C-alpha positions in Angstrom: 128.9 20.5 -54.8 127.9 23.6 -53.9 131.9 24.5 -54.8 131.8 23.7 -58.0 127.9 25.2 -58.5 128.9 28.3 -56.8 131.7 28.6 -59.3 130.2 27.6 -62.5 127.3 30.1 -60.8 130.0 32.6 -60.6 131.5 32.5 -64.3 129.0 32.6 -65.8 127.2 35.7 -64.0 130.7 36.9 -65.6 130.1 35.4 -68.5 126.4 37.7 -69.2 127.7 40.7 -67.2 130.8 41.0 -70.4 127.4 40.1 -73.1 125.4 42.4 -71.5 128.3 45.6 -71.3 128.8 44.8 -74.7 126.4 44.2 -76.7 123.7 46.5 -74.5 123.0 48.8 -77.9 122.1 45.9 -79.8 119.7 43.6 -77.5 118.8 40.9 -80.2 122.7 39.4 -79.9 123.6 40.2 -76.5 120.4 37.7 -75.1 121.1 35.4 -78.0 124.0 35.2 -76.0 122.6 34.9 -72.9 120.6 32.0 -73.7 124.1 30.8 -75.6 125.5 31.2 -71.8 122.2 29.3 -69.7 123.1 25.9 -71.8 126.2 26.6 -71.0 125.2 26.8 -67.3 122.8 23.7 -67.8 125.3 21.5 -69.2 128.6 22.4 -67.1 126.6 21.7 -63.9 125.3 18.2 -65.3 129.1 17.5 -66.5 130.3 18.7 -63.5 127.5 16.4 -61.5 128.2 12.9 -63.0 131.7 13.1 -62.6 130.9 14.4 -58.8 128.7 11.2 -58.6 131.3 8.7 -60.8 134.2 9.5 -58.6 132.5 9.1 -54.9 131.5 5.9 -56.5 135.2 5.2 -57.5 135.5 6.1 -53.9 133.0 4.1 -52.3 133.8 0.6 -54.7 138.0 1.3 -54.0 137.1 1.4 -50.1 134.6 -2.2 -50.1 137.6 -4.0 -51.9 140.9 -2.5 -49.6 137.9 -2.8 -46.2 137.5 -6.6 -48.4 141.4 -7.1 -48.4 141.4 -6.6 -44.3 139.4 -9.2 -43.9 141.0 -11.6 -45.8 143.4 -14.3 -43.0 146.6 -14.1 -44.3 148.1 -16.1 -41.8 145.7 -19.0 -42.5 146.1 -18.8 -46.5 150.1 -19.4 -45.6 149.7 -22.2 -43.3 147.4 -23.7 -45.3 149.2 -23.0 -48.7 152.3 -24.4 -46.7 150.5 -27.5 -44.7 149.1 -28.5 -48.7 152.9 -28.6 -50.4 154.1 -30.6 -47.1 151.4 -33.5 -47.9 152.6 -32.8 -51.5 156.0 -32.7 -51.3 156.5 -36.2 -49.0 155.6 -38.5 -51.0 
């Protein structure tokens, strides 16, 4: 998450510098645009955090699922199936 926040801050700071340079003569417009940039920053950081949390949870659950499959005794299951099938066909 550190990299995402740093990247977001870098881009938003560049936007603010642009606004302060272009609208240096009109402070009211610069203030309004900088408030908008601040709102964008807060939204983008929260969206990035939510996306990261979802991806982390999905990866965790996928790992658990794979581990559960790895614990399954396939040899035993095939043996039981074969024995059951053999008993049913011999009748």
